[in-house]
C-alpha positions as CSV (number, residue, x, y, z in Angstrom):
1,M,20.5,-7.0,-17.8
2,N,22.1,-8.5,-14.8
3,F,22.4,-6.7,-11.5
4,D,24.9,-7.4,-8.8
5,Y,22.7,-7.4,-5.7
6,T,24.2,-7.2,-2.2
7,D,24.2,-10.2,0.1
8,K,21.4,-8.5,2.1
9,V,19.1,-8.3,-1.0
10,K,20.0,-11.8,-2.1
11,D,19.1,-13.1,1.4
12,M,15.9,-11.1,1.4
13,R,15.0,-12.5,-2.0
14,E,15.6,-16.0,-0.8
15,R,13.5,-15.4,2.4
16,L,10.7,-14.0,0.2
17,L,10.7,-17.0,-2.1
18,A,10.6,-19.3,0.9
19,F,7.8,-17.4,2.4
20,M,5.8,-17.5,-0.8
21,D,6.3,-21.3,-1.0
22,E,5.4,-21.9,2.6
23,H,2.6,-19.4,3.2
24,I,1.3,-17.7,0.0
25,Y,0.9,-20.3,-2.7
26,P,-0.7,-22.9,-0.4
27,N,-3.3,-20.3,0.6
28,E,-4.5,-19.0,-2.8
29,A,-7.6,-21.2,-2.8
30,R,-8.4,-20.1,0.8
31,F,-8.0,-16.4,-0.1
32,F,-10.3,-16.7,-3.1
33,G,-12.8,-18.7,-1.1
34,E,-12.9,-16.0,1.5
35,I,-13.4,-13.3,-1.1
36,A,-16.3,-15.4,-2.7
37,A,-17.9,-15.8,0.7
38,N,-17.6,-12.1,1.4
39,R,-19.2,-11.3,-2.0
40,A,-22.0,-13.7,-1.3
41,K,-22.7,-11.9,1.9
42,G,-22.8,-8.6,0.0
43,N,-19.4,-7.1,0.8
44,A,-16.2,-8.1,-1.0
45,W,-14.3,-5.4,1.0
46,I,-14.4,-7.4,4.3
47,P,-10.7,-8.1,5.2
48,T,-9.8,-11.7,4.7
49,T,-8.7,-13.8,7.6
50,I,-5.8,-15.4,5.8
51,I,-4.1,-12.0,5.0
52,E,-4.5,-10.9,8.6
53,E,-3.0,-14.3,9.8
54,L,0.0,-14.0,7.5
55,K,0.9,-10.4,8.2
56,P,2.6,-11.1,11.6
57,K,4.5,-13.9,10.0
58,A,5.8,-11.6,7.3
59,Q,6.8,-9.1,9.9
60,A,8.6,-11.7,11.9
61,A,10.5,-12.8,8.7
62,G,11.7,-9.2,8.2
63,L,9.6,-9.0,5.0
64,W,7.7,-5.9,5.9
65,N,7.5,-2.4,4.4
66,L,10.2,-3.3,1.8
67,F,9.1,-0.4,-0.5
68,L,10.2,2.5,1.6
69,P,13.9,3.3,1.2
70,R,16.0,5.5,3.5
71,S,13.4,5.8,6.2
72,P,14.3,5.4,9.9
73,R,10.6,4.3,10.3
74,A,11.1,1.3,7.9
75,P,14.8,0.3,8.2
76,Q,14.3,-2.8,6.0
77,G,13.2,-0.6,3.1
78,L,15.0,-1.2,-0.2
79,S,15.9,1.1,-3.1
80,N,13.7,0.9,-6.2
81,L,16.3,-1.2,-7.9
82,E,16.5,-3.7,-5.0
83,Y,12.7,-3.7,-4.5
84,A,11.9,-4.4,-8.2
85,P,12.6,-8.2,-8.1
86,M,10.7,-8.5,-4.8
87,C,7.7,-6.9,-6.6
88,E,8.0,-9.4,-9.4
89,I,7.9,-12.3,-6.8
90,M,4.9,-10.7,-4.9
91,G,3.1,-9.9,-8.1
92,R,2.7,-13.7,-8.9
93,V,-0.2,-13.8,-6.5
94,P,-2.8,-11.0,-6.4
95,F,-3.0,-10.7,-2.6
96,A,0.7,-11.2,-1.7
97,A,1.7,-7.6,-1.6
98,E,-0.8,-6.8,1.2
99,V,0.7,-9.6,3.3
100,F,4.0,-7.7,3.3
101,N,2.4,-4.3,3.8
102,C,3.5,-3.4,0.3
103,S,0.2,-2.8,-1.6
104,A,-1.3,0.1,-3.2
105,P,-2.5,2.6,-2.5
106,D,-0.9,2.4,0.9
107,T,2.7,2.3,-0.4
108,G,2.4,5.6,-2.4
109,N,0.5,7.2,0.4
110,M,3.1,6.2,3.0
111,E,5.8,7.5,0.7
112,T,3.9,10.8,0.5
113,F,3.6,11.0,4.3
114,E,7.3,10.1,4.7
115,R,8.5,12.8,2.3
116,Y,6.1,15.7,3.0
117,A,4.2,15.3,6.2
118,S,4.9,17.0,9.5
119,E,6.1,14.8,12.4
120,E,2.7,15.1,14.0
121,L,1.0,13.8,10.9
122,K,3.6,11.0,10.5
123,D,2.9,9.9,14.1
124,Q,-0.9,10.1,13.5
125,W,-1.1,8.4,10.1
126,L,2.2,7.0,8.8
127,E,3.0,5.0,11.9
128,P,-0.3,3.0,11.9
129,L,0.0,2.5,8.1
130,L,3.5,1.2,8.6
131,R,2.2,-1.2,11.3
132,G,-0.6,-2.4,8.9
133,E,-3.2,-1.3,11.4
134,I,-5.1,0.9,9.0
135,R,-5.4,1.3,5.3
136,S,-5.6,4.5,3.2
137,A,-7.1,5.8,0.0
138,F,-5.9,7.9,-2.9
139,L,-8.4,10.2,-4.6
140,M,-7.2,11.3,-8.0
141,T,-9.7,10.5,-10.8
142,E,-12.6,12.8,-11.6
143,P,-15.7,12.2,-13.6
144,D,-15.4,14.8,-16.3
145,V,-11.7,14.7,-17.1
146,A,-9.1,12.1,-17.9
147,S,-7.6,12.2,-14.4
148,S,-5.1,9.4,-14.9
149,D,-3.2,12.3,-16.5
150,A,-2.5,14.6,-13.5
151,T,-2.3,17.6,-15.8
152,N,-6.1,17.4,-16.2
153,I,-7.0,17.6,-12.5
154,E,-9.8,20.0,-11.9
155,C,-10.2,19.7,-8.1
156,S,-8.9,22.9,-6.6
157,I,-7.2,23.4,-3.2
158,E,-7.1,26.9,-1.9
159,R,-5.7,28.2,1.4
160,D,-8.2,30.1,3.6
161,G,-6.4,31.4,6.6
162,N,-5.1,28.4,8.5
163,E,-7.2,25.9,6.6
164,Y,-7.6,24.7,3.0
165,V,-10.8,24.6,1.0
166,I,-11.0,21.6,-1.4
167,N,-13.5,22.1,-4.2
168,G,-14.0,19.2,-6.6
169,R,-15.5,15.9,-7.2
170,K,-13.6,12.6,-7.2
171,W,-14.7,9.5,-9.1
172,W,-12.6,6.5,-8.3
173,S,-11.0,6.5,-4.8
174,S,-8.5,3.6,-4.6
175,G,-8.8,1.9,-1.3
176,A,-11.8,3.9,0.0
177,G,-14.1,0.8,0.1
178,D,-11.9,-1.0,2.7
179,P,-13.5,-0.7,6.2
180,R,-9.9,-0.2,7.6
181,C,-9.5,2.9,5.5
182,A,-8.8,5.8,7.9
183,V,-7.0,8.4,5.9
184,Y,-7.5,9.8,2.3
185,I,-4.9,11.6,0.2
186,V,-6.6,13.9,-2.3
187,M,-4.9,15.0,-5.5
188,G,-5.8,18.6,-6.5
189,K,-4.2,21.8,-7.7
190,S,-3.6,25.1,-6.0
């Protein structure tokens, strides 16, 4: 299927391809070397220097937060249809999406904050996520159920006055090992 993309999207795609050629592909060996060195030191979660060096360049190139459509907080955000070919390009290198602040679980968590959070929570958590200053985690899976199927979630969330009581046990928590992780989104049922 052939899509007729706007000039804006075509331009962004060309800038993304050029960025990949200039900054991402030449640094693959350096990235994997940094990961190996971190593992040898006992912690593969240590943020890599190369990604942190490339983030400001991606921002300056206007290739930042491309995943978040129709948000005044991320005006460069694309629709899913426009974003899909950008993902295909970023997906060619395992670390590329993080350089553009387009990596999971942050993208889904930022979408959740954008759609459902109060302005106060957006200021507290969404803004630093959009700036790439912090990372986030998504807690969905549970040890005794097939939690990749959300209908099996057992973790309960019950209102108690002005607070909520969360009762459950999470198994895999995507993003929680990153030392920059400052906020967790928990999937449960009420």
